[in-house]
C-alpha positions in Angstrom: 3.2 13.6 -3.1 1.1 10.4 -3.5 -2.1 9.4 -1.1 -1.9 5.9 -0.1 -4.9 4.4 1.0 -5.7 1.4 3.3 -8.7 -0.6 3.6 -9.7 -3.7 5.9 -7.4 -5.3 8.1 -4.8 -3.4 6.9 -6.4 0.0 7.7 -6.8 -1.2 11.5 -3.4 -2.6 11.7 -1.8 0.8 10.8 -4.3 2.5 12.3 -4.9 4.9 9.7 -7.6 5.2 6.7 -5.2 7.1 4.4 -2.4 9.3 4.2 -0.4 12.1 1.9 3.6 10.9 1.5 6.6 12.1 0.2 8.2 9.2 -1.4 11.4 8.6 -3.4 10.2 4.9 -4.6 10.3 3.5 -7.7 7.6 1.0 -7.3 4.8 -0.2 -5.0 7.5 -2.4 -3.7 10.3 0.1 -3.0 7.0 1.9 -1.1 5.7 -0.8 1.0 9.7 -1.2 2.3 9.5 2.8 2.9 6.5 1.9 4.9 7.7 -1.2 6.9 10.8 1.0 8.2 8.6 3.5 9.6 7.1 1.9 12.6 6.5 -1.7 13.7 2.1 -0.7 12.5 3.6 -1.0 9.1 5.8 -3.7 9.3 3.2 -6.2 10.7 0.8 -4.9 8.3 3.3 -5.3 5.1 4.7 -8.7 6.8 3.0 -10.9 4.4 2.4 -9.4 0.9 0.6 -12.5 -0.7 -2.3 -11.3 1.6 -2.1 -7.8 -0.1 -3.7 -6.5 -3.3 -2.6 -3.2 -4.7 -4.3 -0.5 -6.8 -2.3 2.3 -8.5 -4.9 5.2 -9.7 -8.1 2.5 -8.8 -6.5 0.0 -11.2 -5.1 -3.4 -10.3 -1.6 -3.4 -9.9 1.4 -5.5 -9.1 3.8 -4.9 -6.5 6.9 -4.6 -9.1 4.8 -2.0 -11.0 6.1 1.8 -11.4 5.1 4.5 -9.6 5.8 7.6 -11.9 2.9 9.5 -12.1 0.8 8.1 -9.8 -1.5 9.7 -7.7 -3.3 7.2 -5.4 -1.9 3.8 -4.5 -4.5 1.4 -2.5 -3.7 -1.7 -0.3 -6.4 -3.8 0.4 -6.8 -7.6 1.3 -7.9 -10.0 -1.8 -12.3 -9.3 -2.2 -13.7 -12.7 -2.3 -17.0 -13.5 -4.9 -20.0 -14.5 -3.0 
């Protein structure tokens, strides 16, 4: 099982702050593909990966990062400095 967290507009589009999933995904990109296939709200949230960042167990990662041993995946828009 893996905890998937959604922040900012990703949360708004999906309608959930988090969920616990059983997945066979090997990488973050595979997980995104699984999520997109679930229903339209996920497809909308993950339609443009250039506008998303991902963290694995609270460490920034890339979409080709492996999920082996990961307990938490978080999706969020890029942060802007100020």
